[in-house]
C-alpha positions as CSV (number, residue, x, y, z in Angstrom):
1,M,174.8,148.9,175.0
2,R,174.4,148.6,171.7
3,N,174.9,145.1,169.4
4,G,178.0,143.9,171.3
5,L,178.3,141.6,168.5
6,F,178.8,144.1,165.6
7,L,181.2,146.6,167.4
8,A,184.9,145.6,167.0
9,P,186.9,144.7,163.9
10,A,186.6,141.1,164.4
11,L,184.8,138.9,166.8
12,I,184.7,134.8,167.9
13,A,181.5,133.7,168.1
14,M,180.9,129.5,169.2
15,L,177.4,128.8,167.7
16,G,175.7,125.0,167.7
17,I,174.6,123.7,164.9
18,V,171.1,123.0,165.1
19,D,168.5,121.4,162.8
20,P,168.0,124.4,160.8
21,V,164.3,124.5,160.1
22,G,163.1,127.2,157.9
23,S,167.0,126.2,155.6
24,H,166.7,127.2,152.5
25,A,169.6,124.9,152.0
26,S,168.2,122.1,149.7
27,D,170.6,119.3,150.6
28,T,172.9,117.2,153.2
29,D,176.5,119.4,152.5
30,P,177.7,120.9,155.2
31,T,178.6,123.7,153.4
32,K,175.4,125.0,152.5
33,I,174.1,124.2,155.5
34,V,176.1,126.0,157.8
35,A,176.3,129.0,155.3
36,E,172.6,129.5,155.3
37,L,172.3,128.8,159.1
38,D,175.0,131.7,159.6
39,T,172.9,133.8,157.3
40,Q,169.9,133.2,159.4
41,Y,171.3,133.9,161.9
42,Q,172.6,138.1,160.9
43,E,168.8,138.2,159.4
44,A,168.1,137.6,163.5
45,V,170.0,140.1,164.7
46,K,168.8,142.6,162.2
47,K,164.8,141.7,163.0
48,N,165.5,142.0,166.8
49,D,164.2,138.6,166.1
50,A,165.1,136.2,169.9
51,A,163.3,133.2,169.4
52,T,165.7,132.5,166.4
53,M,168.6,134.0,167.9
54,D,167.9,131.6,170.7
55,R,167.5,128.2,168.6
56,I,170.6,129.0,166.7
57,L,173.1,129.7,169.5
58,A,175.0,127.2,171.2
59,D,173.9,127.3,175.5
60,D,178.1,127.9,176.3
61,F,177.8,130.3,173.4
62,V,180.7,133.1,173.8
63,L,181.2,136.3,171.8
64,V,184.2,137.8,172.0
65,T,185.2,141.1,170.4
66,G,188.6,142.3,168.7
67,R,188.4,144.9,171.8
68,G,188.4,141.6,174.1
69,K,184.6,142.2,176.3
70,T,182.6,139.1,176.1
71,Y,179.3,138.5,175.8
72,T,176.8,135.1,176.8
73,K,173.7,134.0,174.6
74,A,171.4,135.9,177.7
75,D,173.2,139.0,176.4
76,L,172.4,139.1,173.3
77,L,169.5,137.4,173.5
78,K,168.4,140.1,176.1
79,E,169.3,143.0,173.8
80,A,167.7,141.4,171.1
81,R,164.3,141.3,173.1
82,A,165.0,145.0,174.2
83,G,164.7,146.4,170.5
84,K,166.9,149.0,171.4
85,V,168.7,148.8,167.8
86,A,166.9,149.0,165.3
87,Y,169.2,147.7,161.6
88,E,168.5,149.1,158.4
89,H,171.3,147.0,157.0
90,Q,172.7,143.5,159.0
91,E,174.4,141.3,155.6
92,E,176.9,139.0,154.8
93,T,178.9,139.5,151.9
94,S,182.3,137.5,151.0
95,Q,180.6,134.7,153.1
96,T,183.3,131.5,153.1
97,V,182.7,128.3,154.6
98,R,185.1,125.8,155.8
99,V,184.1,122.7,157.1
100,W,186.3,120.0,159.4
101,G,184.2,117.1,160.4
102,D,181.9,118.2,163.1
103,T,183.5,121.9,163.6
104,A,183.2,124.6,160.7
105,V,184.1,128.2,160.6
106,V,182.5,130.6,158.5
107,T,184.0,134.3,157.6
108,A,182.4,137.1,156.0
109,L,182.0,140.8,155.7
110,L,179.5,142.3,157.7
111,W,178.0,145.3,156.8
112,V,176.3,146.9,159.8
113,K,173.7,150.3,159.2
114,G,171.2,151.4,161.7
115,A,170.4,153.0,165.4
116,E,170.3,152.7,169.0
117,D,169.3,155.4,170.5
118,G,168.6,158.3,168.6
119,K,172.6,157.9,166.8
120,T,173.0,156.1,164.0
121,F,176.3,154.2,162.7
122,D,177.3,152.5,159.6
123,Y,180.3,150.6,159.3
124,K,181.6,147.0,157.8
125,L,183.5,144.6,159.5
126,W,185.4,141.2,159.0
127,F,183.9,138.5,161.3
128,S,184.2,134.0,162.2
129,D,181.6,132.5,163.7
130,T,182.8,128.6,164.8
131,Y,179.9,126.4,164.6
132,V,180.3,122.8,166.3
133,R,177.8,119.6,165.5
134,T,176.8,118.2,168.6
135,P,174.7,115.0,169.6
136,A,171.1,117.8,169.2
137,G,171.9,119.4,165.9
């Protein structure tokens, strides 16, 4: 399976806000913290860094692609650990973060470029990720 997280024209994901270990957010502004956390997540996907993805994704994470396919946290971690996708680009632009209480939504344009099983891909898509602050972080 090519990284299902980025195959659809749009996606909605539920992520848990955790303590942003290694975060470059210099203050307690939730907008900046969530923006940095989402950037960290995209970088983790690019590097197939399952440990960072595991730290950021909520245990009950669900990804729904624009085509209606769903993926769990376990699905994405398994794919990252397999390392079958080599990313050249996995970067956000036009990132906007909106915060309402303990919920935040990140919307951004994502550029994805790389190869899987010798087949190259290069595309851009808009996505929205939903973050929720929980008692655990």
